Kinemage of the C-alpha trace (Angstrom):
@kinemage 1
@onewidth
@group {chain A} dominant
@subgroup {mainchain}
@vectorlist {calphas} color= white
{ca unk a 1} P 28.754 61.736 -76.707
{ca unk a 2} L 28.468 60.650 -73.231
{ca unk a 3} L 29.472 63.045 -70.021
{ca unk a 4} L 32.416 61.608 -67.504
{ca unk a 5} L 29.663 61.689 -65.413
{ca unk a 6} L 28.410 58.870 -67.304
{ca unk a 7} L 31.101 56.529 -68.011
{ca unk a 8} L 30.351 52.917 -66.374
{ca unk a 9} L 32.028 50.770 -63.707
{ca unk a 10} L 33.901 54.380 -62.229
{ca unk a 11} L 36.353 55.096 -65.212
{ca unk a 12} L 39.274 57.105 -64.708
{ca unk a 13} L 38.450 59.772 -67.312
{ca unk a 14} L 42.264 61.069 -67.080
{ca unk a 15} L 42.903 57.312 -68.898
{ca unk a 16} L 41.224 58.497 -71.828
{ca unk a 17} L 42.394 62.547 -71.966
{ca unk a 18} L 41.165 63.970 -75.376
{ca unk a 19} L 38.738 60.826 -75.662
{ca unk a 20} L 35.018 61.351 -75.714
{ca unk a 21} L 32.424 58.842 -75.784
{ca unk a 22} L 30.022 58.095 -78.217
{ca unk a 23} L 27.796 54.630 -79.233
{ca unk a 24} L 30.162 52.016 -78.949
{ca unk a 25} L 32.956 53.884 -79.570
{ca unk a 26} L 35.749 56.250 -78.132
{ca unk a 27} L 36.224 59.172 -80.288
{ca unk a 28} L 39.110 61.886 -80.115
{ca unk a 29} L 38.123 65.185 -79.540
{ca unk a 30} L 41.373 66.362 -78.684
{ca unk a 31} L 44.777 65.114 -79.760
{ca unk a 32} L 47.135 66.475 -77.995
{ca unk a 33} L 46.023 65.254 -74.977
{ca unk a 34} L 46.312 61.736 -75.937
{ca unk a 35} L 49.907 61.857 -76.286
{ca unk a 36} L 49.125 59.614 -79.941
{ca unk a 37} L 49.858 60.360 -83.194
{ca unk a 38} L 45.956 60.951 -85.102
{ca unk a 39} L 43.285 63.231 -85.927
{ca unk a 40} L 39.726 64.869 -84.399
{ca unk a 41} L 36.931 62.409 -85.334
{ca unk a 42} L 39.276 59.513 -85.395
{ca unk a 43} L 36.975 56.556 -83.276
{ca unk a 44} L 37.648 52.942 -82.596
{ca unk a 45} L 37.735 50.522 -79.179
{ca unk a 46} L 39.968 48.414 -77.336
{ca unk a 47} L 39.115 45.313 -75.836
{ca unk a 48} L 40.156 42.321 -73.191
{ca unk a 49} L 42.494 40.704 -74.645
{ca unk a 50} L 44.446 43.450 -76.187
{ca unk a 51} L 42.683 43.814 -79.159
{ca unk a 52} L 42.398 47.156 -80.696
{ca unk a 53} L 41.042 49.186 -83.893
{ca unk a 54} L 40.382 52.539 -85.139
{ca unk a 55} L 39.419 54.548 -88.431
{ca unk a 56} L 40.429 57.929 -89.247
{ca unk a 57} L 38.131 59.585 -91.521
{ca unk a 58} L 40.638 62.722 -92.145
{ca unk a 59} L 43.267 60.012 -92.796
{ca unk a 60} L 41.253 57.362 -94.644
{ca unk a 61} L 43.196 55.059 -92.539
{ca unk a 62} L 41.934 51.958 -90.600
{ca unk a 63} L 43.801 49.815 -88.416
{ca unk a 64} L 43.218 46.779 -86.425
{ca unk a 65} L 45.588 44.851 -84.432
{ca unk a 66} L 44.061 41.362 -82.137
{ca unk a 67} L 47.051 39.886 -80.272
{ca unk a 68} L 44.725 38.065 -78.177
{ca unk a 69} L 46.995 38.482 -74.883
{ca unk a 70} L 44.930 39.079 -71.209
{ca unk a 71} L 47.423 41.422 -69.998
{ca unk a 72} L 47.836 44.901 -70.290
{ca unk a 73} L 49.759 45.747 -73.910
{ca unk a 74} L 49.005 49.164 -74.303
{ca unk a 75} L 52.594 49.900 -75.325
{ca unk a 76} L 52.250 47.668 -78.255
{ca unk a 77} L 48.813 49.182 -79.303
{ca unk a 78} L 50.436 52.670 -79.459
{ca unk a 79} L 53.287 51.778 -81.127
{ca unk a 80} L 51.656 49.695 -83.329
{ca unk a 81} L 49.313 53.047 -84.423
{ca unk a 82} L 52.278 55.593 -84.326
{ca unk a 83} L 53.575 52.899 -86.990
{ca unk a 84} L 51.043 53.039 -89.144
{ca unk a 85} L 50.711 57.048 -88.942
{ca unk a 86} L 54.617 56.930 -89.785
{ca unk a 87} L 54.090 54.460 -92.722
{ca unk a 88} L 51.482 57.582 -94.814
{ca unk a 89} L 54.352 59.772 -94.865
{ca unk a 90} L 56.595 57.429 -96.587
């Protein structure tokens, strides 16, 4: 994983609380600081147009959302991910 000092473009590490970075993906290292439902080892990436995917090997879950909206839709992505995990309980 990359140390925070190696993140490009002066990325604020507080934005990625609980996450680490590997080769091409962000990896959940500690779930609590993310303030999201998930598992340690979950990995994925977000794109410019609010696209996002994640893979959770522990839950055998893959999520993909591609809204194609250039403005920040972070809450929509968080809601989508929360709903996907809640569906596992039903």
